[in-house]
PDB file of N, H, CA, C and O in Angstrom:
ATOM      1  N   MET A   1      -1.220 101.504 -12.245  1.00  0.00           N
ATOM      2  CA  MET A   1      -0.461 100.297 -11.973  1.00  0.00           C
ATOM      3  C   MET A   1       1.019 100.654 -11.892  1.00  0.00           C
ATOM      4  O   MET A   1       1.491 101.577 -12.557  1.00  0.00           O
ATOM      5  N   ILE A   2       1.726  99.915 -11.077  1.00  0.00           N
ATOM      6  H   ILE A   2       1.343  99.166 -10.538  1.00  0.00           H
ATOM      7  CA  ILE A   2       3.162 100.109 -10.907  1.00  0.00           C
ATOM      8  C   ILE A   2       3.898  99.105 -11.793  1.00  0.00           C
ATOM      9  O   ILE A   2       3.603  97.911 -11.766  1.00  0.00           O
ATOM     10  N   HIS A   3       4.841  99.589 -12.563  1.00  0.00           N
ATOM     11  H   HIS A   3       5.081 100.560 -12.585  1.00  0.00           H
ATOM     12  CA  HIS A   3       5.631  98.728 -13.459  1.00  0.00           C
ATOM     13  C   HIS A   3       6.921  98.315 -12.770  1.00  0.00           C
ATOM     14  O   HIS A   3       7.603  99.142 -12.164  1.00  0.00           O
ATOM     15  N   GLU A   4       7.254  97.034 -12.864  1.00  0.00           N
ATOM     16  H   GLU A   4       6.700  96.362 -13.356  1.00  0.00           H
ATOM     17  CA  GLU A   4       8.508  96.500 -12.341  1.00  0.00           C
ATOM     18  C   GLU A   4       9.246  95.809 -13.483  1.00  0.00           C
ATOM     19  O   GLU A   4       8.630  95.102 -14.281  1.00  0.00           O
ATOM     20  N   ASP A   5      10.560  96.009 -13.567  1.00  0.00           N
ATOM     21  H   ASP A   5      11.060  96.584 -12.919  1.00  0.00           H
ATOM     22  CA  ASP A   5      11.362  95.438 -14.651  1.00  0.00           C
ATOM     23  C   ASP A   5      11.778  93.994 -14.412  1.00  0.00           C
ATOM     24  O   ASP A   5      12.700  93.507 -15.068  1.00  0.00           O
ATOM     25  N   TYR A   6      11.137  93.314 -13.511  1.00  0.00           N
ATOM     26  H   TYR A   6      10.388  93.710 -12.979  1.00  0.00           H
ATOM     27  CA  TYR A   6      11.409  91.899 -13.285  1.00  0.00           C
ATOM     28  C   TYR A   6      10.082  91.171 -13.224  1.00  0.00           C
ATOM     29  O   TYR A   6       9.041  91.784 -12.988  1.00  0.00           O
ATOM     30  N   GLY A   7      10.116  89.877 -13.434  1.00  0.00           N
ATOM     31  H   GLY A   7      10.962  89.379 -13.625  1.00  0.00           H
ATOM     32  CA  GLY A   7       8.889  89.096 -13.422  1.00  0.00           C
ATOM     33  C   GLY A   7       9.036  87.825 -12.611  1.00  0.00           C
ATOM     34  O   GLY A   7      10.066  87.582 -11.981  1.00  0.00           O
ATOM     35  N   PHE A   8       8.003  87.031 -12.637  1.00  0.00           N
ATOM     36  H   PHE A   8       7.167  87.228 -13.148  1.00  0.00           H
ATOM     37  CA  PHE A   8       7.963  85.739 -11.966  1.00  0.00           C
ATOM     38  C   PHE A   8       7.633  84.683 -13.006  1.00  0.00           C
ATOM     39  O   PHE A   8       7.170  85.019 -14.096  1.00  0.00           O
ATOM     40  N   TYR A   9       7.858  83.423 -12.696  1.00  0.00           N
ATOM     41  H   TYR A   9       8.233  83.150 -11.810  1.00  0.00           H
ATOM     42  CA  TYR A   9       7.499  82.302 -13.577  1.00  0.00           C
ATOM     43  C   TYR A   9       8.139  82.462 -14.955  1.00  0.00           C
ATOM     44  O   TYR A   9       7.529  82.084 -15.956  1.00  0.00           O
ATOM     45  N   SER A  10       9.325  83.000 -15.030  1.00  0.00           N
ATOM     46  H   SER A  10       9.820  83.307 -14.218  1.00  0.00           H
ATOM     47  CA  SER A  10      10.110  83.248 -16.247  1.00  0.00           C
ATOM     48  C   SER A  10       9.504  84.309 -17.169  1.00  0.00           C
ATOM     49  O   SER A  10       9.852  84.357 -18.349  1.00  0.00           O
ATOM     50  N   TYR A  11       8.616  85.151 -16.666  1.00  0.00           N
ATOM     51  H   TYR A  11       8.334  85.113 -15.708  1.00  0.00           H
ATOM     52  CA  TYR A  11       8.159  86.328 -17.402  1.00  0.00           C
ATOM     53  C   TYR A  11       9.172  87.447 -17.161  1.00  0.00           C
ATOM     54  O   TYR A  11       9.864  87.443 -16.143  1.00  0.00           O
ATOM     55  N   THR A  12       9.267  88.400 -18.082  1.00  0.00           N
ATOM     56  H   THR A  12       8.705  88.404 -18.909  1.00  0.00           H
ATOM     57  CA  THR A  12      10.333  89.398 -18.003  1.00  0.00           C
ATOM     58  C   THR A  12       9.984  90.632 -17.192  1.00  0.00           C
ATOM     59  O   THR A  12      10.888  91.291 -16.680  1.00  0.00           O
ATOM     60  N   GLU A  13       8.704  90.973 -17.054  1.00  0.00           N
ATOM     61  H   GLU A  13       7.970  90.437 -17.470  1.00  0.00           H
ATOM     62  CA  GLU A  13       8.300  92.162 -16.305  1.00  0.00           C
ATOM     63  C   GLU A  13       6.875  91.985 -15.796  1.00  0.00           C
ATOM     64  O   GLU A  13       6.164  91.073 -16.218  1.00  0.00           O
ATOM     65  N   HIS A  14       6.469  92.857 -14.893  1.00  0.00           N
ATOM     66  H   HIS A  14       7.046  93.597 -14.550  1.00  0.00           H
ATOM     67  CA  HIS A  14       5.099  92.783 -14.416  1.00  0.00           C
ATOM     68  C   HIS A  14       4.590  94.157 -13.984  1.00  0.00           C
ATOM     69  O   HIS A  14       5.362  95.078 -13.720  1.00  0.00           O
ATOM     70  N   TYR A  15       3.276  94.257 -13.924  1.00  0.00           N
ATOM     71  H   TYR A  15       2.649  93.508 -14.139  1.00  0.00           H
ATOM     72  CA  TYR A  15       2.577  95.439 -13.442  1.00  0.00           C
ATOM     73  C   TYR A  15       1.757  94.985 -12.241  1.00  0.00           C
ATOM     74  O   TYR A  15       1.250  93.863 -12.216  1.00  0.00           O
ATOM     75  N   VAL A  16       1.630  95.858 -11.250  1.00  0.00           N
ATOM     76  H   VAL A  16       2.042  96.769 -11.271  1.00  0.00           H
ATOM     77  CA  VAL A  16       0.897  95.470 -10.040  1.00  0.00           C
ATOM     78  C   VAL A  16       0.011  96.625  -9.578  1.00  0.00           C
ATOM     79  O   VAL A  16       0.394  97.793  -9.637  1.00  0.00           O
ATOM     80  N   LEU A  17      -1.178  96.260  -9.120  1.00  0.00           N
ATOM     81  H   LEU A  17      -1.488  95.311  -9.073  1.00  0.00           H
ATOM     82  CA  LEU A  17      -2.113  97.193  -8.502  1.00  0.00           C
ATOM     83  C   LEU A  17      -2.804  96.431  -7.383  1.00  0.00           C
ATOM     84  O   LEU A  17      -3.738  95.666  -7.624  1.00  0.00           O
ATOM     85  N   GLY A  18      -2.342  96.643  -6.164  1.00  0.00           N
ATOM     86  H   GLY A  18      -1.583  97.265  -5.968  1.00  0.00           H
ATOM     87  CA  GLY A  18      -2.890  95.909  -5.023  1.00  0.00           C
ATOM     88  C   GLY A  18      -2.581  94.435  -5.143  1.00  0.00           C
ATOM     89  O   GLY A  18      -1.417  94.037  -5.123  1.00  0.00           O
ATOM     90  N   GLU A  19      -3.614  93.621  -5.266  1.00  0.00           N
ATOM     91  H   GLU A  19      -4.560  93.945  -5.281  1.00  0.00           H
ATOM     92  CA  GLU A  19      -3.459  92.168  -5.368  1.00  0.00           C
ATOM     93  C   GLU A  19      -3.638  91.665  -6.799  1.00  0.00           C
ATOM     94  O   GLU A  19      -3.844  90.471  -7.017  1.00  0.00           O
ATOM     95  N   VAL A  20      -3.560  92.574  -7.776  1.00  0.00           N
ATOM     96  H   VAL A  20      -3.392  93.544  -7.599  1.00  0.00           H
ATOM     97  CA  VAL A  20      -3.695  92.208  -9.185  1.00  0.00           C
ATOM     98  C   VAL A  20      -2.324  92.333  -9.841  1.00  0.00           C
ATOM     99  O   VAL A  20      -1.696  93.389  -9.780  1.00  0.00           O
ATOM    100  N   PHE A  21      -1.861  91.251 -10.470  1.00  0.00           N
ATOM    101  H   PHE A  21      -2.371  90.392 -10.520  1.00  0.00           H
ATOM    102  CA  PHE A  21      -0.565  91.226 -11.139  1.00  0.00           C
ATOM    103  C   PHE A  21      -0.775  90.897 -12.614  1.00  0.00           C
ATOM    104  O   PHE A  21      -1.512  89.970 -12.949  1.00  0.00           O
ATOM    105  N   VAL A  22      -0.133  91.651 -13.486  1.00  0.00           N
ATOM    106  H   VAL A  22       0.466  92.404 -13.214  1.00  0.00           H
ATOM    107  CA  VAL A  22      -0.136  91.369 -14.916  1.00  0.00           C
ATOM    108  C   VAL A  22       1.309  91.118 -15.308  1.00  0.00           C
ATOM    109  O   VAL A  22       2.132  92.032 -15.266  1.00  0.00           O
ATOM    110  N   LEU A  23       1.623  89.889 -15.689  1.00  0.00           N
ATOM    111  H   LEU A  23       0.954  89.146 -15.723  1.00  0.00           H
ATOM    112  CA  LEU A  23       2.980  89.512 -16.085  1.00  0.00           C
ATOM    113  C   LEU A  23       3.045  89.445 -17.602  1.00  0.00           C
ATOM    114  O   LEU A  23       2.156  88.889 -18.247  1.00  0.00           O
ATOM    115  N   THR A  24       4.113  90.020 -18.171  1.00  0.00           N
ATOM    116  H   THR A  24       4.835  90.472 -17.647  1.00  0.00           H
ATOM    117  CA  THR A  24       4.234  90.068 -19.623  1.00  0.00           C
ATOM    118  C   THR A  24       5.557  89.471 -20.075  1.00  0.00           C
ATOM    119  O   THR A  24       6.533  89.425 -19.326  1.00  0.00           O
ATOM    120  N   SER A  25       5.560  89.015 -21.322  1.00  0.00           N
ATOM    121  H   SER A  25       4.767  89.052 -21.931  1.00  0.00           H
ATOM    122  CA  SER A  25       6.751  88.427 -21.923  1.00  0.00           C
ATOM    123  C   SER A  25       6.752  88.770 -23.408  1.00  0.00           C
ATOM    124  O   SER A  25       5.693  88.770 -24.037  1.00  0.00           O
ATOM    125  N   PRO A  26       7.917  89.061 -23.980  1.00  0.00           N
ATOM    126  CA  PRO A  26       7.966  89.283 -25.428  1.00  0.00           C
ATOM    127  C   PRO A  26       7.759  87.990 -26.230  1.00  0.00           C
ATOM    128  O   PRO A  26       7.523  88.038 -27.437  1.00  0.00           O
ATOM    129  N   ASP A  27       7.847  86.848 -25.562  1.00  0.00           N
ATOM    130  H   ASP A  27       8.039  86.809 -24.582  1.00  0.00           H
ATOM    131  CA  ASP A  27       7.631  85.548 -26.199  1.00  0.00           C
ATOM    132  C   ASP A  27       6.141  85.378 -26.499  1.00  0.00           C
ATOM    133  O   ASP A  27       5.325  85.340 -25.578  1.00  0.00           O
ATOM    134  N   LYS A  28       5.782  85.277 -27.779  1.00  0.00           N
ATOM    135  H   LYS A  28       6.445  85.308 -28.527  1.00  0.00           H
ATOM    136  CA  LYS A  28       4.364  85.168 -28.162  1.00  0.00           C
ATOM    137  C   LYS A  28       3.718  83.877 -27.658  1.00  0.00           C
ATOM    138  O   LYS A  28       2.502  83.831 -27.469  1.00  0.00           O
ATOM    139  N   GLU A  29       4.504  82.843 -27.442  1.00  0.00           N
ATOM    140  H   GLU A  29       5.492  82.880 -27.595  1.00  0.00           H
ATOM    141  CA  GLU A  29       3.968  81.587 -26.915  1.00  0.00           C
ATOM    142  C   GLU A  29       3.459  81.771 -25.488  1.00  0.00           C
ATOM    143  O   GLU A  29       2.461  81.159 -25.108  1.00  0.00           O
ATOM    144  N   LYS A  30       4.125  82.596 -24.700  1.00  0.00           N
ATOM    145  H   LYS A  30       4.936  83.093 -25.009  1.00  0.00           H
ATOM    146  CA  LYS A  30       3.720  82.841 -23.319  1.00  0.00           C
ATOM    147  C   LYS A  30       2.580  83.830 -23.231  1.00  0.00           C
ATOM    148  O   LYS A  30       1.606  83.607 -22.512  1.00  0.00           O
ATOM    149  N   GLY A  31       2.703  84.923 -23.962  1.00  0.00           N
ATOM    150  H   GLY A  31       3.494  85.105 -24.545  1.00  0.00           H
ATOM    151  CA  GLY A  31       1.672  85.955 -23.924  1.00  0.00           C
ATOM    152  C   GLY A  31       1.673  86.702 -22.605  1.00  0.00           C
ATOM    153  O   GLY A  31       2.732  87.056 -22.088  1.00  0.00           O
ATOM    154  N   THR A  32       0.487  86.944 -22.058  1.00  0.00           N
ATOM    155  H   THR A  32      -0.374  86.656 -22.479  1.00  0.00           H
ATOM    156  CA  THR A  32       0.303  87.711 -20.833  1.00  0.00           C
ATOM    157  C   THR A  32      -0.402  86.851 -19.792  1.00  0.00           C
ATOM    158  O   THR A  32      -1.326  86.103 -20.110  1.00  0.00           O
ATOM    159  N   LEU A  33       0.045  86.968 -18.549  1.00  0.00           N
ATOM    160  H   LEU A  33       0.795  87.576 -18.290  1.00  0.00           H
ATOM    161  CA  LEU A  33      -0.561  86.221 -17.450  1.00  0.00           C
ATOM    162  C   LEU A  33      -1.200  87.209 -16.484  1.00  0.00           C
ATOM    163  O   LEU A  33      -0.544  88.145 -16.028  1.00  0.00           O
ATOM    164  N   LEU A  34      -2.468  87.007 -16.172  1.00  0.00           N
ATOM    165  H   LEU A  34      -3.001  86.246 -16.542  1.00  0.00           H
ATOM    166  CA  LEU A  34      -3.183  87.809 -15.188  1.00  0.00           C
ATOM    167  C   LEU A  34      -3.300  86.985 -13.921  1.00  0.00           C
ATOM    168  O   LEU A  34      -3.884  85.901 -13.938  1.00  0.00           O
ATOM    169  N   GLU A  35      -2.750  87.485 -12.819  1.00  0.00           N
ATOM    170  H   GLU A  35      -2.275  88.365 -12.805  1.00  0.00           H
ATOM    171  CA  GLU A  35      -2.791  86.758 -11.552  1.00  0.00           C
ATOM    172  C   GLU A  35      -3.565  87.594 -10.534  1.00  0.00           C
ATOM    173  O   GLU A  35      -3.209  88.741 -10.263  1.00  0.00           O
ATOM    174  N   LEU A  36      -4.608  87.019  -9.983  1.00  0.00           N
ATOM    175  H   LEU A  36      -4.897  86.087 -10.204  1.00  0.00           H
ATOM    176  CA  LEU A  36      -5.447  87.687  -8.980  1.00  0.00           C
ATOM    177  C   LEU A  36      -5.209  87.025  -7.634  1.00  0.00           C
ATOM    178  O   LEU A  36      -5.396  85.817  -7.485  1.00  0.00           O
ATOM    179  N   LYS A  37      -4.801  87.806  -6.672  1.00  0.00           N
ATOM    180  H   LYS A  37      -4.649  88.787  -6.793  1.00  0.00           H
ATOM    181  CA  LYS A  37      -4.556  87.275  -5.336  1.00  0.00           C
ATOM    182  C   LYS A  37      -5.502  87.938  -4.354  1.00  0.00           C
ATOM    183  O   LYS A  37      -6.233  88.862  -4.709  1.00  0.00           O
ATOM    184  N   GLY A  38      -5.487  87.469  -3.134  1.00  0.00           N
ATOM    185  H   GLY A  38      -4.893  86.718  -2.845  1.00  0.00           H
ATOM    186  CA  GLY A  38      -6.299  88.099  -2.111  1.00  0.00           C
ATOM    187  C   GLY A  38      -6.993  87.083  -1.232  1.00  0.00           C
ATOM    188  O   GLY A  38      -6.846  85.872  -1.398  1.00  0.00           O
ATOM    189  N   LYS A  39      -7.739  87.604  -0.311  1.00  0.00           N
ATOM    190  H   LYS A  39      -7.858  88.587  -0.176  1.00  0.00           H
ATOM    191  CA  LYS A  39      -8.480  86.742   0.608  1.00  0.00           C
ATOM    192  C   LYS A  39      -9.809  86.348  -0.006  1.00  0.00           C
ATOM    193  O   LYS A  39     -10.436  87.124  -0.726  1.00  0.00           O
ATOM    194  N   SER A  40     -10.219  85.144   0.287  1.00  0.00           N
ATOM    195  H   SER A  40      -9.710  84.513   0.872  1.00  0.00           H
ATOM    196  CA  SER A  40     -11.501  84.673  -0.255  1.00  0.00           C
ATOM    197  C   SER A  40     -12.644  85.158   0.633  1.00  0.00           C
ATOM    198  O   SER A  40     -12.452  85.561   1.780  1.00  0.00           O
ATOM    199  N   CYS A  41     -13.812  85.100   0.062  1.00  0.00           N
ATOM    200  H   CYS A  41     -13.968  84.772  -0.870  1.00  0.00           H
ATOM    201  CA  CYS A  41     -15.026  85.492   0.791  1.00  0.00           C
ATOM    202  C   CYS A  41     -15.762  84.237   1.240  1.00  0.00           C
ATOM    203  O   CYS A  41     -15.834  83.248   0.511  1.00  0.00           O
ATOM    204  N   GLN A  42     -16.287  84.292   2.412  1.00  0.00           N
ATOM    205  H   GLN A  42     -16.228  85.095   3.004  1.00  0.00           H
ATOM    206  CA  GLN A  42     -17.094  83.175   2.895  1.00  0.00           C
ATOM    207  C   GLN A  42     -18.399  83.753   3.433  1.00  0.00           C
ATOM    208  O   GLN A  42     -18.404  84.692   4.228  1.00  0.00           O
ATOM    209  N   LEU A  43     -19.487  83.175   2.984  1.00  0.00           N
ATOM    210  H   LEU A  43     -19.483  82.412   2.337  1.00  0.00           H
ATOM    211  CA  LEU A  43     -20.802  83.634   3.414  1.00  0.00           C
ATOM    212  C   LEU A  43     -21.297  82.748   4.543  1.00  0.00           C
ATOM    213  O   LEU A  43     -21.323  81.525   4.410  1.00  0.00           O
ATOM    214  N   GLY A  44     -21.684  83.350   5.635  1.00  0.00           N
ATOM    215  H   GLY A  44     -21.663  84.344   5.743  1.00  0.00           H
ATOM    216  CA  GLY A  44     -22.244  82.578   6.745  1.00  0.00           C
ATOM    217  C   GLY A  44     -23.766  82.559   6.646  1.00  0.00           C
ATOM    218  O   GLY A  44     -24.396  83.581   6.374  1.00  0.00           O
ATOM    219  N   ILE A  45     -24.333  81.404   6.865  1.00  0.00           N
ATOM    220  H   ILE A  45     -23.821  80.574   7.086  1.00  0.00           H
ATOM    221  CA  ILE A  45     -25.798  81.281   6.797  1.00  0.00           C
ATOM    222  C   ILE A  45     -26.343  81.075   8.194  1.00  0.00           C
ATOM    223  O   ILE A  45     -27.555  80.947   8.372  1.00  0.00           O
TER     224      ILE A  45
END
């Protein structure tokens, strides 16, 4: 995972691997946020 010293949604830093984001904060109330992005799957019948 790649570490970045900035975050989103008022988190202080984040790690990224493709479309997976892990946002962290030293604030125990916030904890850690796991964000999964990407294209959805659709099954054709």
